[in-house]
N, C-alpha and C positions, 0 to 999 in steps of 0.2 A: 504494500500500500504506500509506504513512504517513498519507494522508488518511483511509483507512478506520479506522485505529487511532485517529486524532484524533477522528473522528466517534463512534466507539464509546465513547471516554472521555467525550465531551460528553454522550452519551445516558445514561451511567451517573451522571454528575454531576447531570443534570437529575432523574433518578429519586430520587436521594438528597436533593437540596435542595428540589425542588418537590413537597412533600407537604402535604395538608390539615393545618392546625394548625401547620405549621412557620413560622418567621420568616425573612425575608430582608431584608438591609440594601440600601436603594436610595438613589441620590442624590435630593435634593430641590431644588426651585427656591429660590433665595435666595443670599445672600452666603456665600462660603467653601466652596462645594462640599460641603455637609454631607450626611451620610447619616442615614437614619431606618429603624428596624425596622418592617416591615409584615408582618402575619399573612396567610398564605395561607388563603383561605376554601374554595376548591374547585379541583380540577383535572379538566378534561374534555377528552380528546383533546389538541388543540394549544392549548387555552385555559387560562389561569390566572387565577382571580378573587382579587384582593387587596383586603383591607379597608383603608379609610382610618382610621388610628388616631385622628386628631383632626380630623374634618370640621367645617369652618366652615359657617355658613349658606349654602346654595346649592351647596355642593360635594357630589359623590357619596359615598355610604357605601362603595361598592365600585367597583373598576375591573377591567376584563377586559383581559388582555394575551395576546398570542400568545407561545408559548414561544420562538420565534425572536427576538422582540424582547428577551427577557431573556438571550439568549446571552452578550452582553458581561459582564453581571453574574455569570452562572454561571461563565464562564471565569476571571474575576478571583477569585472565591471558591474555586474548585477548583484554582487555580494552573496552568491549562492555557495 
């Protein structure tokens, strides 16, 4: 029962935080465990497309994530 409640809360948090045009803070590679804001470009089914705010030459402009891969970040932001 508690697991169902937890999953329902997670789904609600995903719907609120993972919307087109919304911004999400994610950890970046580098010293100090820094976070950076990324804009959500699109959400299709289980996929979330996130724009790279400052792409360097050779880096992709957008990255596709699976919603499950973003669960730890969503849980942290939602306080779950």
